PAGU-132049 format. One record per residue: x, y, z of N, C-alpha, C in turn; residue in three letters. Coordinates in steps of 0.02 Angstrom, whole numbers, padded with zeros to 5 digits, always signed. Example, Ala and Ser with C-alpha at 12.3 -4.5 7.8 and 13.67 -1.06 7.14 Angstrom:
+00660-00284+00390+00615-00225+00390+00660-00165+00390ALA
+00642-00112+00354+00684-00053+00357+00645+00002+00394SER
//
This chain:
-00666+00730-00343-00630+00742-00260-00574+00758-00244GLY
-00559+00694-00186-00475+00715-00187-00427+00692-00211ASN
-00439+00693-00290-00402+00654-00364-00345+00607-00318ASN
-00391+00562-00242-00310+00504-00275-00406+00403-00283VAL
-00359+00363-00311-00383+00315-00290-00416+00300-00229LEU
-00455+00276-00229-00494+00220-00171-00482+00182-00146GLY
-00491+00128-00110-00454+00047-00078-00478+00003-00143ALA
-00517+00017-00186-00558-00029-00224-00502-00025-00301ASN
-00505+00039-00302-00496+00053-00382-00388+00050-00387GLU
-00345+00080-00310-00313+00059-00312-00309-00028-00314ALA
-00337-00055-00290-00330-00160-00272-00334-00150-00353SER
-00371-00151-00384-00387-00166-00469-00329-00151-00501ASP
-00299-00083-00494-00258-00048-00523-00160-00112-00510LEU
-00178-00109-00465-00119-00153-00437-00135-00230-00474VAL
-00193-00240-00444-00193-00312-00494-00176-00317-00586ASN
-00198-00267-00611-00177-00288-00676-00097-00282-00668GLN
-00089-00208-00693+00004-00201-00637+00047-00280-00634LEU
+00009-00284-00585+00075-00318-00550+00133-00314-00534GLU
+00123-00290-00491+00221-00252-00483+00227-00288-00402PRO
+00283-00269-00415+00343-00295-00337+00334-00281-00297ARG
+00353-00229-00306+00311-00173-00247+00249-00147-00235ILE
+00229-00124-00174+00165-00048-00188+00176-00009-00124VAL
+00185+00055-00143+00199+00078-00060+00109+00152-00099ILE
+00100+00132-00056+00046+00193-00054+00053+00264-00036PRO
+00024+00307-00044+00054+00387+00004+00001+00407+00000HIS
-00082+00392+00014-00140+00422+00004-00171+00401+00054SER
-00176+00377+00112-00244+00340+00165-00250+00346+00243PHE
-00246+00326+00279-00301+00342+00349-00217+00311+00378ASN
-00187+00323+00372-00123+00287+00455-00170+00290+00506PRO
-00163+00214+00524-00220+00166+00589-00214+00273+00657PRO
-00262+00278+00656-00283+00312+00712-00268+00397+00703ASN
-00254+00381+00596-00255+00477+00582-00347+00513+00578GLY
-00330+00573+00552-00372+00615+00524-00407+00571+00454LYS
-00460+00553+00460-00531+00538+00407-00537+00570+00380LEU
-00469+00574+00298-00475+00596+00247-00471+00542+00202LEU
-00438+00520+00198-00451+00451+00145-00463+00384+00152PHE
-00460+00320+00115-00510+00296+00139-00452+00228+00216GLU
-00470+00192+00253-00418+00150+00273-00347+00114+00228PRO
-00287+00118+00275-00249+00093+00208-00273+00006+00226VAL
-00292-00016+00294-00332-00053+00297-00381-00121+00255ASP
-00383-00082+00217-00454-00089+00156-00404-00127+00100LYS
-00384-00075+00123-00321-00096+00032-00284-00134+00035PHE
-00263-00156+00089-00221-00206+00126-00254-00278+00104ALA
-00323-00274+00132-00351-00347+00118-00382-00349+00092LYS
-00395-00291+00031-00460-00305-00058-00342-00354-00084LEU
-00298-00340-00071-00225-00349-00087-00197-00427-00074LEU
-00270-00436-00007-00221-00535+00020-00149-00513+00046GLY
-00162-00445+00098-00085-00445+00124-00146-00443+00204GLN
-00127-00508+00229-00144-00522+00279-00079-00485+00348LYS
-00003-00459+00332+00021-00435+00384+00056-00383+00354GLU
+00052-00336+00375+00075-00239+00342+00112-00243+00439LYS
+00164-00196+00387+00254-00185+00417+00231-00102+00407GLU
+00260-00102+00455+00259+00004+00463+00346+00036+00455TRP
+00371+00050+00412+00453+00049+00419+00437+00121+00409LEU
+00497+00138+00445+00518+00234+00458+00560+00232+00362PRO
+00562+00206+00351+00613+00227+00270+00596+00166+00229LYS
+00628+00170+00162+00632+00084+00127+00657+00079+00087PHE
+00717+00066+00104+00748+00062-00008+00740+00019-00003LYS
+00759+00037-00071+00758-00013-00113+00799-00047-00165VAL
+00819-00148-00167+00866-00173-00197+00863-00202-00264ALA
+00853-00225-00280+00821-00274-00342+00821-00350-00308LYS
+00905-00333-00272+00918-00448-00273+00849-00435-00188ARG
+00848-00393-00170+00754-00377-00132+00711-00405-00139ASP
+00725-00374-00199+00634-00372-00226+00616-00459-00217LEU
+00535-00454-00185+00477-00506-00206+00455-00572-00305PRO
+00488-00622-00300+00479-00631-00320+00420-00671-00384GLN
+00400-00697-00360+00307-00690-00337+00251-00686-00311ASP
+00265-00631-00303+00199-00583-00246+00233-00518-00263GLU
+00189-00480-00244+00158-00398-00190+00196-00386-00172THR
+00233-00379-00136+00235-00329-00052+00234-00248-00046ARG
+00180-00257+00031+00156-00199+00022+00174-00169+00090LEU
+00213-00097+00067+00275-00059+00115+00240+00016+00131VAL
+00233+00005+00159+00175+00064+00195+00244+00108+00257LEU
+00239+00174+00274+00294+00177+00259+00256+00245+00344LEU
+00317+00250+00390+00291+00277+00433+00291+00367+00408GLU
+00248+00405+00470+00215+00477+00445+00277+00515+00469LYS
+00313+00552+00459+00363+00592+00453+00333+00661+00489THR
//
């Protein structure tokens, strides 16, 4: 296929690695053209109830979550 992980495979990998932050890059944005699986499916598999779309994201060590994985969704530019 399209050389990206699907929502199931990506969520399995996140659960194995347990990163503090996940920033998906190949997904269907809301109301987007269907090329990949919807980001909502990935978020649901990760147990993320709230989704926040950001225009940009700056990583600072002091702001990293300690006990959970944060899903960061970047707005399309």
